[in-house]
N, C-alpha and C positions, 0 to 999 in steps of 0.2 A: 564351580569354574563356568561362565558365561563367554557365547549362546550356548554351547551345548558343552556337555560331559565328554562327549567324543571329540569338539573340537575348540579344545580347550586355548589354543592359540591364535590369537588373532595377526597376520603380515602387518607389516608397516609401507604403505606405500612410497611411490617414487620420490615425493616433494613431502617425505618424512609427516603424513598423517597416516589418522588410521582410523576404524568404524568399527563399533561391536553394538550389539542390540542386549537387553536385558531385561527384566521384569522390577516393577516396582521395590524402592526398598530405601530405606534413614541413611546408609554409607556406602561408597563404593571406592573399592582399590584398584589399581593397575601394576601388575608386572612389566618392567622391562628383563626382556632372559635374552641369554647365548641361545644361539642353533643351538639344536639338543636337550633344551629341560623341558623337561615332561614332568608336570602339576598334577598331584593327586585330585579326585573330582570334589573333594571340599576340604577344607581348613579350619580347625579352632583356634587358630592365629596365625594374622600375615607373618611371612618368612622378610627377613631381615636383608639389611641390605649386603651382600659379597659371593663373589664364585659366581654362579652363573644371573645371581641375583644382580643384576645391574643397577635397577632404581624401582623402587616401591613409588608407588602417590597415593592418596587418601585424599578423598572428598566425603565429608560428610555432614550433617546436615544442615549448617548454618550457611556452606557453600552452597550447597541445592535450595536454595530458598528464589523466587522467583525475584529477578529486581524490581524495583520500586520505579516504575512508571512515573514521570515528571508527565505534569499537566502544566495548562495555562485558560485563564481566562479570556475570550474574546464573545463580541455580543451578549454578554449576559447569558453564556453558555461551557460545563469546562469540558476543552479540548485534550487530547493525550496527545504529548510527544514521542515521536519515534527514532527509535534510538539501536534499532537492529536493523539487519540487512534485509532485499527482498527485492525481487526482480519485476520491476513493470513495465510492463511494453515490453517485458520477455528478455529485458536488461536486465545483469547484476547491478543491484546500486549499496553504498554503502552509506548509513543516515546518521545523523548528527544531532543531539536535540537542541546544542546552541545554534541551531540555523532556522529553530520559530521563535519566534517572541513578539510579544505586543510593544507600543511603543505610549509613550507620555498621553495619546491623543484615542489612543486604545488600539491604534491601525494591529492587525497581524502581518507579521514579515514571514517568507518562508526564502529561506535561498538556495544557493548551489554555490558551496566553497571548495578552496584547496586549489588546487593546479592538474595540468594534463595530467590522467591516470591516478589520479588522488584525489578526486573530487568524494566532497559527501552531501546531500542530499537532506533536503529539511518533508516535513510529514505529520497535519498534524488530524484526527480523528476525536468525532464527537464522542461523548461518554454514553448518552443515550443514542436510542433507536427513537425515532419522531412516526416515522409511516407516513400515509398519504398526506399531502399537501401543497404548500405552494413553499419552495426553497429560492432565493434572493439571495446572492452574491453579488457587493460594489469593488467589483475590482478597477485597479490603478492602470495604465498601458502597460499590456501584457504583449503587443503587436510586435514589439520587434524583439523576440525573440530569439536567439541564435538555432540553427536547423537541427542541432545535436541537445535543444534544453526542450522539456515538456510543463506545463502545467497543468492540471487536472483536477475539476470537482468531479468527485463519484461518490455514489451509494450503493455497494452492495453488503451481501455475507456471505458466510460457508456454510448456508445451508444446502446449498445445490447448484448445480453448475450454471452459469452463464445467469446470475441472481445479481447484475451489476448494467447501471446508468455513470455514463461520462458525460461532464462539456470537457472537450482537453483543447489548448492552445499550444499549439506545437507542428510542426513542421515533419518529424519522425527521419531527419537527418537528409531528407533532402529539400533542397532550396526551390523547386519548381514545384512542390505541394503546397497546397492551402493551410493556412495554417491556423484552423482553427475545428471541429468538427462537437455534432452530437449526435453520440451513441446509445444503442439497447443492445447489448451485448448480447449473441456472441458478434464480434463488429464484420466474420467474416460474408457473414449473410449479407450481400450488397443491399437490402433497404432496412438494416439495420445500421447504416450509418448516413449520416450527413455531415458534407464538407463545404466550409464556405469561410471565406475571408475578414476578420477582426475586422476592427478599425484603429487607430490609435485614439489615446484619451482613455478616461475612465468612464468604466461599462457597467452595466447590469445582467450579470447573466441568470440566467432562474430555470426553472423547471417545476410545473406545475403536474403534482402525480395522483391520477386516480385509477379507479378499479381498471384495467385493460386500456391504459390509455395514459401520455404520456406526454405532455407540450413543453418543448427547451422553446425559450426567445434569449437572444440575445440584443440588447437597446441601448443607445443613449441615454445619459443622463445631466438632464438641462441642472444649472448652478443652483437651482430653487429644489430639485429633487426629484423634477417633474420627467418623465418619459417624455426623450422630444423626438425620437428616431429610431427607426427600429432596425436593424446590421441583419438579424436573421431569425427567422424562426422556423420549427415541423414538427411536425406531430407523429406519433409511432401509437399505432393498435393492435402491434403484433409482438408478440415474445414480452411484453412489459411486463413484468416478475408483480408478486404481492407481497405486502410488506412482512417481515421475520422476526430477522436481531442487523439489519443493514443495520453501516451508520454512514453518515457524511464521513468523505477523508478529501481532504486538500493536500496535495502530493506537486513538488514541485522538483526534478528531478533529470539525468540523466537518458537521453534514446545515445547507444553508441553506436554512431554508425562510423567505417572507416575512409569512405567518402569525404564526411563532414562534420567531424569529430568536435567536440566543444573546446571554445578555445581562451573561454573568460567564465568565473563566476557571474552568476547571475540572481536578481531578486525578484519577488514579485509582492505586490504590498492589497493586502482586500481589507479595505475599509470599513464595511458594516455584510456583517450575515444576519438576515430578517426569515422565520420559520413560522408560518400561517396553517393552522390545521384546515 
């Protein structure tokens, strides 16, 4: 009996959910029982439904296998598509794998889909770590996103706190905010965030990452592919993480704000990703 012999019963919460902990195994069983049931510490076989045993559920090895991650190819790289919940920006988001795809031109589309209070977001992440170097993303006009929508270009890993850098387009639910920022986490350190107004049209968003230094840049791209004008640029030399197992993530998600809730779906198109060591 889990989690402990002396604590074999797990209460059901008012929202009909329950939570327990256990150690690894190849099969698990849960019994729904009436008040007053006292199970033995161990059993050789599961009891059958009946009497104080109201229901029996079993999860065996095939059900416990991790789900198959859907992937796509974009700009010559393999990207994993998120389909599990997450809380970017501190707000809970549901994800749907159908919210990320490439078109006949090879452009990547990431969308927020659904309706109010039932939005699903889109995210893809590189399946390999690239480390120091130059990262460039050609993004179609994202300057008109609603205040409740964010598009983030990020590189991060879980080896420690604040091992994350971001280019983020969004107003964080407040219409008066500037609509873009460069960040070296943690964002709440004033020197770690540089906010600016991104411009309409297709733009290059890039960063050059080297030991102790990261240079961010947003620039307008001319029709021939040459950079025509700088929109914003900033260099950070403090708190810059070193490479580890970081991955690049492209995330289009809902930032929940009661003052300016998201009212319409949204889509961002990334024409190209380029990495140079």
